[in-house]
C-alpha positions in Angstrom: -27.5 87.0 176.9 -28.9 90.4 177.7 -25.7 92.1 176.7 -25.6 90.3 173.4 -29.2 91.0 172.7 -28.6 94.7 173.2 -25.5 94.6 171.0 -27.6 93.1 168.2 -30.3 95.7 168.7 -32.9 93.4 170.3 -33.6 95.8 173.1 -36.9 94.2 174.3 -35.2 90.8 174.5 -32.3 92.5 176.3 -34.7 93.9 178.9 -36.4 90.5 179.4 -33.1 88.7 179.8 -31.8 91.4 182.3 -35.0 90.9 184.3 -34.6 87.1 184.2 -31.0 87.6 185.5 -32.2 89.7 188.4 -34.9 87.2 189.3 -32.7 84.1 189.1 -29.9 85.9 191.1 -32.4 86.9 193.8 -33.8 83.3 193.9 -30.3 81.9 194.2 -29.6 84.1 197.2 -32.9 83.3 198.9 -32.4 79.6 198.4 -28.7 79.3 199.3 -27.7 82.3 201.5 -27.7 82.0 205.3 -27.5 85.6 206.4 -27.0 84.8 210.0 -24.1 82.4 209.5 -22.8 84.4 206.5 -22.4 81.6 204.1 -24.0 79.9 201.2 -25.3 76.4 201.6 -28.2 74.3 200.6 -31.0 75.0 203.1 -33.8 72.6 203.8 -32.1 69.4 203.0 -33.2 66.2 204.8 -30.7 64.5 207.0 -28.5 62.1 205.0 -29.2 63.8 201.6 -26.2 64.7 199.6 -25.6 68.4 199.3 -23.2 70.9 197.6 -20.1 71.5 199.7 -19.8 74.8 201.5 -16.8 75.5 199.4 -18.7 75.0 196.1 -21.7 77.0 197.2 -19.6 80.0 198.3 -17.4 79.8 195.2 -20.4 79.7 192.9 -22.0 82.7 194.6 -18.7 84.6 194.4 -18.2 83.9 190.7 -21.8 85.0 190.0 -21.3 88.2 191.9 -24.0 87.2 194.4 -22.1 87.6 197.7 -23.7 90.6 199.6 -21.1 93.3 199.7 -21.7 94.0 203.3 -21.1 90.4 204.2 -18.2 89.6 201.8 -15.4 89.6 204.4 -17.4 87.2 206.7 -18.4 84.9 203.8 -14.8 84.6 202.6 -13.6 84.1 206.2 -16.0 81.1 206.4 -14.7 79.8 203.1 -11.1 80.0 204.4 -12.1 78.4 207.6 -13.8 75.5 205.7 -10.7 74.9 203.6 -8.0 75.4 206.1 -9.5 74.3 209.4 -12.4 72.0 208.7 -10.7 70.2 205.8 -7.0 70.6 206.9 -6.1 72.8 203.9 -7.8 70.5 201.4 -10.4 71.3 198.8 -13.8 69.7 199.3 -15.3 70.3 195.9 -16.3 68.4 192.8 -16.0 69.2 189.2 -18.5 72.1 189.5 -16.8 73.8 192.4 -13.1 73.5 191.6 -13.4 75.7 188.6 -15.0 78.4 190.7 -13.0 77.9 193.9 -9.5 78.3 192.5 -10.0 81.9 191.3 -11.9 82.9 194.5 
């Protein structure tokens, strides 16, 4: 939205949307990124609560450009491990994740 606002000459709006993008992106990383395990997942869930699959979380972060550059190899190694080892080469995503996982 920031890019289109700038194209249309709404520079104040473009700046606001760019700031919103930075804030939401940072909040996503804080909420979902486990920097020790090098993966994205839902943190703070109660036992038994349904959560996003690891494959979906990593794929979404990747498509949004939120995987920390220094950790990208480890994050994607975790994704490959989840698909190939943990799930025997099968995808473990729903309708949200499959769109993002296939290009990753």
